[in-house]
C-alpha positions in Angstrom: 188.4 159.9 90.9 185.4 157.8 89.1 188.3 154.9 89.6 188.2 155.6 93.7 184.4 155.2 93.0 184.3 152.1 91.5 187.4 150.2 93.4 185.7 151.9 96.4 182.1 150.1 95.6 184.2 146.8 94.9 185.3 146.8 98.0 182.1 147.1 99.6 180.8 144.4 97.1 183.4 141.8 98.5 182.7 142.9 101.7 179.2 142.0 101.5 179.3 139.3 99.6 182.0 137.7 102.6 179.6 138.2 104.8 176.7 136.2 103.3 174.7 133.6 105.1 176.4 130.4 104.6 174.7 129.0 101.7 174.3 132.3 99.8 178.2 132.5 99.1 178.4 129.1 97.2 180.5 127.5 100.1 179.5 124.7 102.5 179.4 124.9 105.6 182.4 124.0 108.0 180.8 120.7 109.0 179.8 119.7 105.3 183.3 120.2 104.1 184.9 118.7 107.4 183.2 115.8 106.5 184.2 115.7 102.9 187.4 115.7 103.6 187.2 112.9 106.1 185.7 110.6 103.5 187.5 111.7 100.4 191.1 112.5 101.4 192.1 112.1 98.3 189.6 113.9 96.0 190.6 116.4 93.3 188.9 118.8 90.8 186.3 119.2 93.4 182.8 121.2 92.7 180.2 122.3 94.8 176.7 122.7 94.4 173.4 123.3 96.3 170.8 122.2 95.0 168.3 124.2 97.7 168.0 121.4 100.2 171.4 119.2 100.1 174.7 120.0 98.9 176.2 118.1 95.9 179.6 117.6 95.4 181.6 116.0 92.2 184.8 114.8 92.3 187.3 112.7 91.5 189.8 109.8 93.4 192.3 107.6 92.5 195.5 109.0 89.7 195.3 112.0 88.6 194.6 113.0 85.1 191.9 109.4 84.7 190.5 109.7 88.4 187.1 107.9 89.1 184.8 110.0 88.8 181.9 110.1 92.4 179.3 112.8 93.0 178.4 113.0 97.2 175.1 114.4 98.8 175.7 115.7 102.5 172.3 117.3 103.9 173.3 120.9 106.1 174.4 120.0 108.6 177.1 118.0 107.4 175.7 114.5 107.3 176.5 112.3 104.6 173.5 111.3 102.2 175.0 109.0 99.6 177.8 108.6 97.1 177.6 107.7 93.2 180.1 106.0 91.1 179.8 105.4 87.4 180.9 102.4 86.1 181.5 100.6 83.0 179.2 96.9 83.2 182.7 95.0 83.0 183.3 96.6 86.5 180.5 95.3 88.2 181.3 92.3 90.2 180.7 88.8 88.2 178.4 87.7 91.2 175.9 90.6 90.8 175.5 90.4 86.9 174.7 86.8 87.6 172.2 87.8 90.1 170.9 89.4 87.4 171.0 87.8 84.7 168.8 84.9 86.7 166.0 87.2 87.8 162.8 86.0 85.5 161.6 89.6 85.0 164.9 91.7 84.8 167.3 89.0 83.8 167.2 88.9 79.7 166.5 93.2 79.4 169.9 94.9 77.9 171.1 97.1 79.7 171.6 100.9 78.3 174.8 102.0 77.3 176.6 99.2 79.2 176.9 101.8 82.1 176.3 100.8 86.3 175.5 103.3 89.1 177.3 101.8 92.7 175.5 103.9 94.9 176.9 104.0 98.5 174.3 105.0 101.5 174.4 104.7 105.4 171.7 101.9 105.1 173.7 99.9 102.3 175.3 100.1 99.1 174.2 98.6 96.0 174.5 98.5 92.1 171.9 100.5 90.1 171.3 99.2 86.6 169.3 101.2 83.8 167.2 98.3 81.6 164.8 98.5 78.8 161.5 96.3 79.8 159.3 95.5 77.2 160.3 98.9 75.7 159.8 100.4 79.0 162.8 102.5 81.0 163.4 100.6 84.3 165.8 101.4 87.2 166.8 98.4 89.0 168.7 98.1 91.7 170.9 94.9 92.8 171.9 94.9 96.6 175.6 93.5 97.1 174.0 90.0 98.4 172.3 90.1 94.7 168.7 91.0 95.5 167.1 93.3 93.4 165.3 95.9 96.0 164.0 98.2 94.1 162.7 98.9 90.8 161.2 102.2 89.2 159.8 102.3 85.6 159.9 105.0 83.1 162.0 107.0 85.3 
C-alpha cells in the first residue's frame, strides 16, 4: 500500500510539474526554441538557463566532439539578443589586431590569456578584448571596421 501511495504522489507531482508556467519548468517557450533552432540548426550539447529576464543558452557548433563553444541570449518572446564565441587571439582577423595595436591608448596593452570574445548582436558584431592598462583591467570593444566602440574599466 505504501508503494502505491508513493507512486500516486509521484504521478501527481509529475502532472503538476508538466502543467507549470512556461518558465518554472526550466524550458524556454516554443518561440525561443524555434528561433534558436532556426539560427543554429547544427547545435549540440545545448543547455538552457533562465536568468530572470532572458534565456541564456550554451551550445556547440561545428564538428563533434570538438565543436566551437558559443553562448546566446534570447528574450522571453524569442527575440535574439546576442551570441558570444570565445576564441584565441590567433583566430582574430589580422586587420582587427592591427587596428587595436595602432590605438594610442590600448595598442600597447597586454591581452589577458590571449583570449578574445566575438560578439554578434542585431545592431552589429564586434570583438571584445580584455586588457591591462596601467594596472587596471579594461574591456575594449572593436567593431569589424576596426573602431574602438566601447571601453569599460575595472569590470
